[in-house]
C-alpha positions in Angstrom: 26.5 -22.1 3.6 24.1 -25.0 3.8 20.8 -24.0 5.3 17.1 -24.9 5.4 14.3 -26.2 7.7 14.9 -28.7 10.4 15.0 -32.5 9.6 15.7 -31.8 6.0 19.1 -33.6 5.8 21.5 -30.7 6.0 23.8 -32.3 8.5 24.3 -35.5 6.4 25.1 -33.5 3.3 27.5 -31.2 5.2 29.3 -34.1 6.9 29.9 -35.9 3.6 31.3 -32.7 2.1 33.5 -31.9 5.1 34.9 -35.4 5.2 35.6 -35.4 1.4 37.0 -31.8 1.1 38.6 -31.2 4.5 36.1 -28.7 5.8 35.2 -27.6 9.3 31.5 -27.4 10.1 30.3 -24.2 11.8 26.9 -24.8 13.3 24.3 -22.1 12.8 21.7 -23.6 15.1 20.5 -21.6 18.0 19.5 -24.7 19.9 22.7 -26.7 19.6 24.8 -24.0 21.4 23.5 -25.2 24.8 25.4 -27.8 26.8 23.4 -30.9 27.8 20.5 -30.3 25.4 21.6 -32.9 23.0 18.9 -35.4 21.8 16.1 -32.9 21.2 18.4 -30.6 19.3 19.7 -33.4 17.0 23.3 -32.6 17.8 25.9 -34.6 15.9 27.3 -37.4 18.0 30.6 -37.0 19.8 32.0 -39.8 17.6 31.1 -37.9 14.4 32.6 -34.7 15.9 35.8 -36.5 16.6 36.1 -37.4 12.8 34.8 -34.1 11.4 35.6 -30.8 13.2 32.6 -28.9 14.4 32.3 -25.5 16.0 29.3 -23.7 17.5 28.1 -26.7 19.5 28.1 -26.8 23.3 29.3 -23.2 23.6 26.9 -21.8 26.2 25.4 -22.8 29.5 21.6 -23.4 29.5 21.0 -20.3 31.7 22.8 -18.0 29.3 21.1 -15.7 26.7 22.9 -16.4 23.5 22.3 -13.7 20.9 22.8 -13.8 17.1 25.4 -11.0 17.5 27.4 -13.1 19.9 27.2 -16.1 17.6 28.4 -14.0 14.7 31.4 -12.7 16.6 32.3 -16.2 17.7 31.7 -17.6 14.2 34.2 -15.1 12.8 36.8 -16.5 15.2 35.9 -20.2 14.4 36.1 -19.4 10.7 39.5 -17.8 11.1 40.8 -20.7 13.1 39.6 -23.2 10.4 41.3 -21.2 7.6 44.6 -20.9 9.5 44.6 -24.7 10.0 44.1 -25.2 6.2 40.5 -26.2 6.4 37.5 -24.8 4.6 34.8 -23.3 6.9 31.3 -24.6 6.1 28.4 -22.8 7.8 25.5 -25.2 8.4 22.2 -24.7 10.1 18.6 -23.5 10.2 18.7 -20.4 12.3 18.2 -17.7 9.7 19.0 -14.8 12.1 22.4 -16.4 12.8 23.2 -16.6 9.1 22.1 -13.1 8.4 24.1 -11.8 11.3 27.3 -13.2 9.8 26.6 -11.6 6.4 25.2 -8.2 7.7 26.5 -6.2 10.7 24.2 -6.8 13.6 23.5 -4.6 16.6 24.3 -6.1 20.0 21.7 -5.1 22.5 22.9 -3.6 25.8 23.2 -5.9 28.8 20.4 -5.0 31.2 20.3 -5.5 35.0 18.2 -8.6 35.6 16.5 -7.4 38.8 15.5 -4.1 37.4 14.4 -5.7 34.2 12.1 -8.1 36.1 10.6 -5.2 38.1 9.9 -3.3 34.9 8.5 -6.3 33.1 6.0 -6.7 36.0 4.9 -3.1 35.6 4.6 -3.3 31.8 3.2 -6.7 31.5 -0.4 -5.7 32.0 -0.3 -2.8 29.5 -2.1 -3.0 26.2 -0.4 -2.7 22.8 -1.7 0.9 22.5 -0.2 1.9 25.9 3.1 0.3 25.0 3.1 2.2 21.7 2.6 5.5 23.5 5.5 4.7 25.8 7.7 3.8 22.8 6.7 6.9 21.0 8.2 8.9 23.8 11.3 6.7 24.3 12.2 5.3 20.9 9.8 6.6 18.2 11.2 4.7 15.2 10.3 1.4 16.9 6.8 2.4 18.1 5.1 0.5 15.2 6.5 -2.9 16.1 4.9 -5.8 17.9 4.5 -6.4 21.6 7.8 -8.2 22.3 9.9 -5.6 20.4 8.0 -2.7 22.0 8.8 -4.2 25.5 12.5 -4.6 24.5 12.7 -1.1 23.2 11.1 0.4 26.3 13.2 -1.5 28.8 16.4 -0.8 26.8 15.7 2.9 26.8 14.7 3.1 30.4 17.4 0.8 31.9 20.4 1.7 29.7 19.6 5.1 28.3 20.2 3.6 24.8 17.8 3.6 21.9 17.7 0.3 20.0 16.8 2.2 16.9 20.1 4.1 17.2 22.1 0.9 17.7 20.5 -0.7 14.7 21.2 2.4 12.5 24.8 2.3 13.5 25.0 -1.4 12.5 23.4 -0.8 9.1 26.0 1.8 8.3 29.0 -0.2 9.6 31.3 -1.9 7.1 29.8 -5.2 5.9 31.5 -8.5 6.6 33.5 -8.6 3.3 34.4 -12.2 3.9 30.7 -13.2 3.3 29.7 -10.5 0.9 29.6 -13.1 -1.9 28.3 -16.0 0.2 26.7 -18.9 -1.8 23.8 -20.8 -0.2 22.6 -24.3 -0.7 19.1 -24.6 0.6 18.1 -28.1 1.6 14.4 -28.8 2.0 12.8 -32.3 2.2 9.7 -31.0 0.5 6.6 -33.3 0.6 8.6 -35.8 2.7 9.3 -33.2 5.5 6.3 -34.1 7.7 7.2 -37.8 7.7 10.8 -37.1 8.3 10.0 -34.9 11.3 7.6 -37.5 12.8 10.2 -40.3 12.3 13.0 -38.3 13.9 10.8 -37.3 16.8 10.0 -40.9 17.6 13.7 -41.8 17.3 14.5 -39.1 19.8 12.1 -40.5 22.3 13.5 -44.0 21.7 17.0 -42.6 22.1 16.5 -41.4 25.7 15.1 -37.9 25.3 12.9 -38.2 28.4 15.8 -39.4 30.5 17.9 -36.5 29.2 15.2 -34.0 30.2 14.7 -35.6 33.6 18.4 -35.3 34.3 18.5 -31.7 33.1 15.5 -30.8 35.4 17.7 -31.5 38.4 20.1 -28.7 37.6 18.7 -26.3 35.0 16.2 -23.7 36.2 12.8 -23.8 34.6 13.2 -20.3 33.2 16.6 -21.0 31.5 16.6 -20.0 27.8 17.7 -23.4 26.7 14.2 -24.9 27.6 12.7 -22.8 24.8 14.3 -25.2 22.3 11.5 -26.8 20.2 10.0 -29.9 21.8 11.5 -29.6 25.2 8.5 -28.1 26.9 6.4 -31.2 25.9 9.0 -33.6 27.0 9.4 -31.8 30.3 5.6 -32.0 30.8 5.9 -35.8 30.1 8.7 -36.1 32.7 6.5 -34.2 35.2 3.5 -36.5 34.6 1.5 -33.7 33.0 1.3 -35.5 29.6 1.2 -39.1 28.5 3.8 -40.4 26.1 1.5 -40.4 23.0 0.4 -36.8 23.6 3.9 -35.7 24.2 5.1 -37.3 20.9 2.3 -35.7 19.0 2.9 -32.3 20.5 6.6 -32.5 19.6 5.7 -33.5 16.0 3.2 -30.6 15.6 5.5 -28.1 17.2 8.5 -29.1 15.0 6.4 -29.0 11.8 5.3 -25.5 12.7 8.9 -24.5 13.3 10.0 -26.0 10.0 7.3 -24.1 8.2 8.6 -20.8 9.7 12.1 -21.7 8.7 11.0 -22.6 5.2 9.3 -19.2 4.8 12.3 -17.4 6.0 14.7 -19.1 3.6 12.3 -18.6 0.7 12.2 -14.9 1.2 15.2 -13.6 3.0 18.2 -14.8 0.9 19.4 -13.0 -2.3 17.9 -15.1 -5.1 21.1 -15.0 -7.2 23.2 -16.5 -4.5 20.9 -19.5 -3.8 20.9 -23.1 -5.1 17.9 -25.1 -4.0 18.4 -28.8 -3.8 15.5 -30.6 -5.6 13.8 -32.7 -2.9 12.4 -35.0 -5.6 15.8 -35.9 -7.1 17.3 -39.3 -6.7 20.2 -39.7 -4.3 22.7 -39.7 -7.2 21.2 -36.6 -8.6 21.3 -34.8 -5.3 24.9 -35.8 -4.7 25.8 -34.5 -8.1 24.0 -31.2 -7.5 25.7 -30.8 -4.1 29.1 -31.3 -5.5 28.4 -28.9 -8.4 27.3 -26.3 -5.9 30.5 -26.9 -3.8 32.8 -26.5 -6.7 31.2 -23.3 -7.9 31.3 -21.9 -4.3 35.0 -22.5 -3.7 
């Protein structure tokens, strides 16, 4: 698996490896699953995808809620298809929860009725953390110590489905592990001190490449509350398209938001992967040194 923060160069490394060794890239990016949201999610071009097989891109409509558990289930299928065709599956992306869900069994949350959920959300929305904790104590005690979002999810799941999320997660923890990935090896790619500049440069290239036009077209058909709009940067570009921000402010907002997102990813990959399975690519190495390190990692991982 190749993973790490956004704009670190993961895709370029993965593409070179896939072309050289006959691999199929399985995208572990929660933003690239949505159709039509292309420029701001840095999807590989259709031309590149025609040369190097990719899975996990354009798999969901913008209005769909796409969970890590669903991704893991579909990733298992994509991996199996790649292996049956004689190709090596290469997991690539920056969504840590997706990567974890492939390695560790993950509990799928029950599907809740949208109308009833909205009514309940309106009732619970004004309650304090202390009040929500009391509700959760009565409905799903093991989760009563969690934050507001998780408390709300626990309460609505218990009330609307009769299922406790704590029970679902306990079953997942005791389920058989995904043996296929029990010995997964990770290459963590991080641009280090150059990350901020890379993010700024890529953001400006996205604006130059038609991001505003893409968002304007999406606004004609995709509801404002669709999950896909939560992808990093899209709110700022949408505000620009609506005349609520000027171009300079929108660009700066996207850069700041993306840097914050990269920081969260960096923290996750620093602390959540087993240390003995991780190779960290030296961001200060020369291109030749990095190529050699990548190929050494690949040969050890096969």
